C-alpha positions, 0 to 999 in steps of 0.5 A: 344166504338162502339156498334159492339165491345160490342156486339161481346165481350158480345157474345163471353163471353156468348159463353165462359161462357157456354162452354169452360170456364167450362173446366178450372174451379177452384174448380168448380168456373169460372169467370163471363165473362159477369159480367166483361165485363158489369163492365168494359164497364160501368165504363170505358166508358162515353156513355155505356148505350148500355152496359146495353141493351147488359146486359139484353140481355145476362142475358136473354140468360143466363136465358134461357139456364142455369137457372130455371127462366127467368129474374133473371140474366138479372135483376141482371146484369142491376141493377149492371150496374146501380150501376156502373153508379152511382159509375163512377161519384164518383171514379177515372176510371183511377186507376186499384186498383179502377177498381178492388174494383168495380169488387169485389163490383159488384161480391158480389152485383150480387151474392146476387141479384141472390140469393135473386131473386131466393129465391123470385121465390121459389128456395131454395138455402142455403145462406151459398153457396153464401159466400162459393163461393164468395172469389174464385169468386172475385179473378177470376173476379178480374184477368179477369177484370185486364186483361181487364183493361190492354187491353183497358185502353189506348183506353179510351177517357179522357176528360179535364173536368174530375176531375182526368185528368192530 
């Protein structure tokens, strides 16, 4: 993966997330495109450490423009990114089912991290709002990651030393 593609993709996702995507929300919930890209890039590409830098930058921009505190979303994206890097070594990255399960786990982890960090900063968000939004958020993110996987799965470099290489 080239760095410029990651930068362009995350910049477009940031722009869509804050503007055009709100027009097509489902019950007021939209997919988190930046989380989908961070999950997809981190899971599919071996040298995806630059995605962590892009995740922090996109998270800081999201915090500055949309959140009451700066750093919560950036830290959450980065912690999810680190978790995916650890999972990537254990799971088969060539299966769309595994990718969907990783996306579901990323969505739950991200939402809980944002809730917990917001709570520590003093924002009183009731816990029941998190599980109330999660099922639809997971479905929307899984739909986006399925489209992402279909678009880039042929471009992922397969290494012969992968244990799942066929």
